[in-house]
Biopython code that builds the backbone (N, CA, C, O; Angstrom):
import numpy as np
from Bio.PDB.StructureBuilder import StructureBuilder

atoms = [
    (1, "MET", "N", (5.398, 24.862, -3.556)),
    (1, "MET", "CA", (5.038, 23.279, -3.297)),
    (1, "MET", "C", (5.620, 22.163, -3.158)),
    (1, "MET", "O", (5.217, 21.279, -3.914)),
    (2, "ARG", "N", (6.428, 21.902, -2.453)),
    (2, "ARG", "CA", (7.155, 20.434, -2.519)),
    (2, "ARG", "C", (7.058, 19.232, -2.633)),
    (2, "ARG", "O", (6.348, 18.940, -1.671)),
    (3, "GLY", "N", (7.325, 18.163, -3.244)),
    (3, "GLY", "CA", (6.780, 16.837, -3.250)),
    (3, "GLY", "C", (5.629, 16.826, -4.250)),
    (3, "GLY", "O", (5.349, 17.617, -5.151)),
    (4, "VAL", "N", (4.976, 15.583, -3.790)),
    (4, "VAL", "CA", (3.686, 15.417, -4.296)),
    (4, "VAL", "C", (2.474, 15.168, -3.177)),
    (4, "VAL", "O", (2.723, 14.773, -2.038)),
    (5, "ARG", "N", (1.246, 15.431, -3.617)),
    (5, "ARG", "CA", (-0.022, 15.648, -3.049)),
    (5, "ARG", "C", (-0.226, 14.193, -2.845)),
    (5, "ARG", "O", (0.151, 13.217, -3.493)),
    (6, "LYS", "N", (-0.868, 14.309, -1.857)),
    (6, "LYS", "CA", (-1.111, 12.751, -1.264)),
    (6, "LYS", "C", (-2.234, 11.999, -2.295)),
    (6, "LYS", "O", (-2.375, 10.781, -2.406)),
    (7, "GLU", "N", (-3.071, 13.153, -3.091)),
    (7, "GLU", "CA", (-4.107, 12.602, -3.429)),
    (7, "GLU", "C", (-3.671, 11.952, -4.867)),
    (7, "GLU", "O", (-4.221, 10.979, -5.383)),
    (8, "HIS", "N", (-2.695, 12.604, -5.348)),
    (8, "HIS", "CA", (-2.093, 12.046, -6.627)),
    (8, "HIS", "C", (-1.033, 10.899, -6.326)),
    (8, "HIS", "O", (-0.405, 10.474, -7.295)),
    (9, "LEU", "N", (-0.839, 10.487, -5.370)),
    (9, "LEU", "CA", (-0.100, 9.055, -5.402)),
    (9, "LEU", "C", (-0.683, 7.941, -5.728)),
    (9, "LEU", "O", (-1.876, 7.914, -5.425)),
    (10, "PRO", "N", (-0.154, 6.745, -6.383)),
    (10, "PRO", "CA", (-1.375, 6.011, -6.720)),
    (10, "PRO", "C", (-1.247, 5.027, -5.735)),
    (10, "PRO", "O", (-0.385, 5.107, -4.860)),
    (11, "GLU", "N", (-2.008, 4.146, -5.813)),
    (11, "GLU", "CA", (-2.779, 3.677, -4.569)),
    (11, "GLU", "C", (-3.093, 2.146, -5.539)),
    (11, "GLU", "O", (-3.033, 1.954, -6.754)),
    (12, "LYS", "N", (-3.455, 1.178, -4.338)),
    (12, "LYS", "CA", (-3.234, -0.527, -4.805)),
    (12, "LYS", "C", (-4.998, -0.720, -4.157)),
    (12, "LYS", "O", (-5.583, 0.363, -4.140)),
    (13, "ILE", "N", (-5.902, -1.995, -3.622)),
    (13, "ILE", "CA", (-6.606, -2.317, -2.971)),
    (13, "ILE", "C", (-5.354, -3.783, -2.175)),
    (13, "ILE", "O", (-4.598, -4.627, -2.655)),
    (14, "CYS", "N", (-5.770, -3.366, -0.797)),
    (14, "CYS", "CA", (-5.376, -4.538, -0.074)),
    (14, "CYS", "C", (-6.054, -6.093, -0.332)),
    (14, "CYS", "O", (-7.213, -6.446, -0.551)),
    (15, "LEU", "N", (-4.956, -6.738, -0.220)),
    (15, "LEU", "CA", (-6.369, -8.423, -0.617)),
    (15, "LEU", "C", (-6.554, -8.959, 0.907)),
    (15, "LEU", "O", (-7.495, -9.743, 1.030)),
    (16, "ALA", "N", (-5.743, -8.641, 2.214)),
    (16, "ALA", "CA", (-6.713, -8.740, 2.745)),
    (16, "ALA", "C", (-8.284, -7.940, 3.224)),
    (16, "ALA", "O", (-9.328, -8.318, 3.757)),
    (17, "CYS", "N", (-7.989, -7.236, 2.931)),
    (17, "CYS", "CA", (-8.992, -6.263, 4.220)),
    (17, "CYS", "C", (-9.746, -5.948, 2.890)),
    (17, "CYS", "O", (-10.861, -5.632, 3.304)),
    (18, "GLY", "N", (-9.768, -5.878, 1.909)),
    (18, "GLY", "CA", (-10.503, -4.904, 0.784)),
    (18, "GLY", "C", (-10.026, -3.414, 0.683)),
    (18, "GLY", "O", (-10.209, -3.000, -0.462)),
    (19, "ARG", "N", (-9.646, -2.772, 1.253)),
    (19, "ARG", "CA", (-9.578, -1.214, 1.355)),
    (19, "ARG", "C", (-8.177, -0.554, 0.524)),
    (19, "ARG", "O", (-7.006, -0.917, 0.625)),
    (20, "PRO", "N", (-8.520, 0.085, 0.031)),
    (20, "PRO", "CA", (-7.234, 1.148, -0.595)),
    (20, "PRO", "C", (-6.422, 1.744, 0.181)),
    (20, "PRO", "O", (-6.803, 2.428, 1.130)),
    (21, "PHE", "N", (-5.211, 1.560, -0.125)),
    (21, "PHE", "CA", (-4.149, 2.215, 0.537)),
    (21, "PHE", "C", (-3.296, 2.975, -0.446)),
    (21, "PHE", "O", (-3.791, 2.736, -1.547)),
    (22, "ALA", "N", (-2.527, 3.567, -0.554)),
    (22, "ALA", "CA", (-1.806, 4.346, -1.154)),
    (22, "ALA", "C", (-0.151, 4.381, -0.813)),
    (22, "ALA", "O", (0.266, 4.273, 0.341)),
    (23, "TRP", "N", (0.863, 4.575, -2.163)),
    (23, "TRP", "CA", (1.943, 4.451, -1.920)),
    (23, "TRP", "C", (2.791, 4.880, -0.694)),
    (23, "TRP", "O", (2.406, 5.919, -0.157)),
    (24, "ARG", "N", (3.796, 4.314, -0.191)),
    (24, "ARG", "CA", (4.734, 5.087, 0.351)),
    (24, "ARG", "C", (6.093, 4.945, 0.039)),
    (24, "ARG", "O", (6.403, 4.189, -0.882)),
    (25, "LYS", "N", (7.088, 5.654, 0.765)),
    (25, "LYS", "CA", (8.180, 6.156, 0.291)),
    (25, "LYS", "C", (8.996, 4.786, 0.705)),
    (25, "LYS", "O", (9.779, 4.300, -0.112)),
    (26, "LYS", "N", (8.825, 4.264, 1.803)),
    (26, "LYS", "CA", (9.441, 2.794, 2.134)),
    (26, "LYS", "C", (9.257, 1.683, 1.151)),
    (26, "LYS", "O", (10.033, 0.731, 1.062)),
    (27, "TRP", "N", (8.089, 1.870, 0.348)),
    (27, "TRP", "CA", (7.752, 0.687, -0.708)),
    (27, "TRP", "C", (8.374, 1.212, -1.979)),
    (27, "TRP", "O", (8.038, 0.658, -3.026)),
    (28, "GLU", "N", (9.381, 2.374, -2.031)),
    (28, "GLU", "CA", (9.752, 3.039, -3.176)),
    (28, "GLU", "C", (10.274, 1.837, -4.509)),
    (28, "GLU", "O", (9.892, 1.804, -5.679)),
    (29, "ARG", "N", (10.930, 1.240, -4.036)),
    (29, "ARG", "CA", (11.778, 0.136, -4.858)),
    (29, "ARG", "C", (10.887, -1.249, -4.993)),
    (29, "ARG", "O", (11.259, -2.080, -5.823)),
    (30, "ASP", "N", (9.886, -1.471, -4.306)),
    (30, "ASP", "CA", (9.234, -2.536, -4.104)),
    (30, "ASP", "C", (7.796, -2.723, -4.623)),
    (30, "ASP", "O", (7.376, -3.872, -4.763)),
    (31, "TRP", "N", (6.744, -1.299, -5.019)),
    (31, "TRP", "CA", (6.157, -1.141, -5.504)),
    (31, "TRP", "C", (5.125, -1.896, -6.107)),
    (31, "TRP", "O", (3.934, -1.604, -6.003)),
    (32, "GLU", "N", (5.729, -3.219, -6.967)),
    (32, "GLU", "CA", (5.225, -3.745, -7.722)),
    (32, "GLU", "C", (4.552, -5.199, -6.779)),
    (32, "GLU", "O", (3.535, -5.800, -7.127)),
    (33, "ASN", "N", (5.080, -5.420, -6.008)),
    (33, "ASN", "CA", (5.230, -6.918, -5.018)),
    (33, "ASN", "C", (4.640, -6.372, -3.673)),
    (33, "ASN", "O", (4.554, -7.106, -2.689)),
    (34, "VAL", "N", (4.252, -5.116, -3.658)),
    (34, "VAL", "CA", (3.501, -4.983, -2.332)),
    (34, "VAL", "C", (1.804, -5.098, -2.316)),
    (34, "VAL", "O", (1.188, -4.294, -3.016)),
    (35, "LYS", "N", (1.153, -5.959, -1.627)),
    (35, "LYS", "CA", (-0.170, -6.578, -1.942)),
    (35, "LYS", "C", (-0.898, -6.300, -0.739)),
    (35, "LYS", "O", (-2.114, -6.206, -0.903)),
    (36, "PHE", "N", (-0.320, -6.092, 0.834)),
    (36, "PHE", "CA", (-0.915, -5.974, 1.745)),
    (36, "PHE", "C", (-0.752, -4.439, 2.395)),
    (36, "PHE", "O", (0.310, -3.829, 2.264)),
    (37, "CYS", "N", (-1.842, -3.896, 3.073)),
    (37, "CYS", "CA", (-1.762, -2.390, 3.418)),
    (37, "CYS", "C", (-0.812, -2.329, 4.816)),
    (37, "CYS", "O", (0.100, -1.546, 5.082)),
    (38, "SER", "N", (-1.201, -3.116, 5.374)),
    (38, "SER", "CA", (-0.096, -3.499, 6.974)),
    (38, "SER", "C", (0.474, -4.843, 7.134)),
    (38, "SER", "O", (0.294, -5.778, 6.353)),
    (39, "ASP", "N", (1.275, -4.869, 8.359)),
    (39, "ASP", "CA", (1.556, -6.086, 8.887)),
    (39, "ASP", "C", (0.587, -7.189, 9.369)),
    (39, "ASP", "O", (0.609, -8.396, 9.126)),
    (40, "ALA", "N", (-0.346, -6.393, 10.184)),
    (40, "ALA", "CA", (-1.397, -7.075, 10.366)),
    (40, "ALA", "C", (-2.156, -7.895, 9.176)),
    (40, "ALA", "O", (-2.351, -9.108, 9.264)),
    (41, "CYS", "N", (-2.533, -7.177, 8.145)),
    (41, "CYS", "CA", (-3.263, -7.892, 7.356)),
    (41, "CYS", "C", (-2.428, -8.527, 6.570)),
    (41, "CYS", "O", (-3.228, -8.900, 5.712)),
    (42, "ARG", "N", (-1.129, -9.033, 6.136)),
    (42, "ARG", "CA", (-0.324, -9.351, 5.930)),
    (42, "ARG", "C", (0.174, -10.695, 6.368)),
    (42, "ARG", "O", (0.496, -11.639, 5.647)),
    (43, "ARG", "N", (0.181, -10.610, 7.794)),
    (43, "ARG", "CA", (-0.339, -12.422, 8.589)),
    (43, "ARG", "C", (-1.431, -12.272, 8.617)),
    (43, "ARG", "O", (-1.369, -11.380, 7.770)),
    (44, "ARG", "N", (-2.495, -12.329, 8.834)),
    (44, "ARG", "CA", (-4.097, -12.533, 8.305)),
    (44, "ARG", "C", (-4.111, -13.062, 6.988)),
    (44, "ARG", "O", (-5.005, -13.897, 7.122)),
    (45, "LYS", "N", (-3.700, -13.164, 5.687)),
    (45, "LYS", "CA", (-3.457, -13.426, 4.394)),
    (45, "LYS", "C", (-3.729, -14.989, 4.688)),
    (45, "LYS", "O", (-4.363, -15.432, 3.731)),
    (46, "THR", "N", (-3.615, -15.464, 5.144)),
    (46, "THR", "CA", (-2.945, -17.182, 5.735)),
    (46, "THR", "C", (-4.403, -17.555, 6.437)),
    (46, "THR", "O", (-4.641, -18.748, 6.246)),
    (47, "ARG", "N", (-4.997, -17.180, 6.865)),
    (47, "ARG", "CA", (-6.231, -17.157, 7.808)),
    (47, "ARG", "C", (-7.540, -17.537, 7.107)),
    (47, "ARG", "O", (-8.595, -17.558, 7.740)),
]
sb = StructureBuilder()
sb.init_structure("model")
sb.init_model(0)
sb.init_chain("A")
sb.init_seg("    ")
for serial, (resi, resn, name, xyz) in enumerate(atoms, 1):
    if name == "N":
        sb.init_residue(resn, " ", resi, " ")
    sb.init_atom(name, np.array(xyz, "f"), 0.0, 1.0, " ", f" {name:<3s}", serial, name[0])
structure = sb.get_structure()
């Protein structure tokens, strides 16, 4: 089996919508600073 199964990836809670989201490869270098699950939630944070 290759890689890590999705249920074993680290998770965080989105600050805008409150839903959990899992680690993604594109966030590998910056995982500590990721606060939102999507661009839509990131834009909604200021409202």
